[in-house]
Structures are given as structure tokens and as C-alpha cells.
N, C-alpha and C positions, 0 to 999 in steps of 0.2 A: 786583268782577270775578272770575270763576272762573279757577283755574289750569289746569283741564282744557279742552280745546277741546270744543265741542259736536260733535254727529254730522256736521253739514255741514262745519264747519271741519276736523275730523279727516280726512274723505274728501278735501277739497280739498288739505290739506297732504300727505296720502299720495299724491295724484296728482302733485302737484308734485315730491315727492321721487323718485317713480319716473321722471318725465320727465327731472329733472336728472341722475339716475344713468345713465339710458340715454344721454343726450346726452354726458355726460362719458366713458362707455364707448366711445361711437362716436368721440369725439376722440382717445382713447388709441389705438384701433385704426387710425384714419386717419393719425395723426401720432405714432408711437412714438419718433421720433427727437428729439422735444421733452421727453421725460421725463428726470428726474434720477434716477430709480429703475428697477429691472427692471419690465418691464410686468406681471408677475404680482403684484407688490406694489401697483402702481397699481390693477389690476383688482380685487384683493381689497379694497382701501380703498374703491373705488367701489361695490363690491357692497353695501356697508351701506346705501346710500341707497334702492335698490329694496326691499330687505328690510324697512327701517324703514317705508317707505311701505306695503307690503303688510300690515305688522303694524298700523299705524294704521288703515288701511281695515278689516281684519278685526276689530279692537277696536271700531270705530264700527258695524260691522254686527252686533255682538253675539257674536263668536266667543269662546268661553271656553277652548276647548282646540283646538289644531291637530289632535292625534292622541289618540285614546282611551288611557287609562292601563291598560287590561287587558293581560294578558300576551300574549293571543291577537293583539293588534294590533301588537305589537312584532316588528320583524324577528328571525329566528332567532339571529342573533349577539347581539342584545340580551337575548333571553329567557334565554340561557345565563348572562348576567351580571346577572340580576335581583336578586341580593343587594345590589348597589350601589345607593345612593340616586340616583346619577347616571345609572343605566340607566333610570329612569322617564322615559318619553318624552312629557313634558307641556309645554305651553306655555299661558301666560295664566291659569293656575289652580294654586293650591297645595292643592286639595282631594285631590289623589292622594297626598300624602305623609302 
């Protein structure tokens, strides 16, 4: 048994994560009085589910980088800080470093 999900499984898990995140965000919005933390903390935590789902789907569809690593593709504020390795605007690939 493989530890990596195949393409169909990754897309299905991604969709489930997005739906669960959206449902939980709706519950937070509709019933904020039931929270034991500030709403922004709960929303920040819940935001990881749709983002993880989108990353799973993007990976299953063959995305290697979300944004090109060239300096022209970076926002101006990041172009100014291009000496820092953390200013490289890449995801899903280590070929930019």
C-alpha cells in the first residue's frame, strides 16, 4: 500500500477538506457565541483546511509552483528583499533555491 494518495484520492480528499473548512467557517460566522476563543483565532485555524485542500488538488493536477520564481513575478516589496532566501516566492518546488 502506497503512503501517497493517487490522483483521484487526492482530489477527493482536497474537496472534502475545502467543504469541511467552508462548513466550519459558516458555523463560526453563524454562532460566534459558542466559541471559546476570539473569532479571528478560530477563523485562522479553520482557514488551513481549504488551503490544504487546494494544495492537495493543485498537487494532484500537476502543479509544481504556484508562482514563478523569477524576480519579475514577485511583488515590488519582495523584489527589494530578494537577497533573503525567504523572499523567494515558490511553492511545491525546491528548484528555485
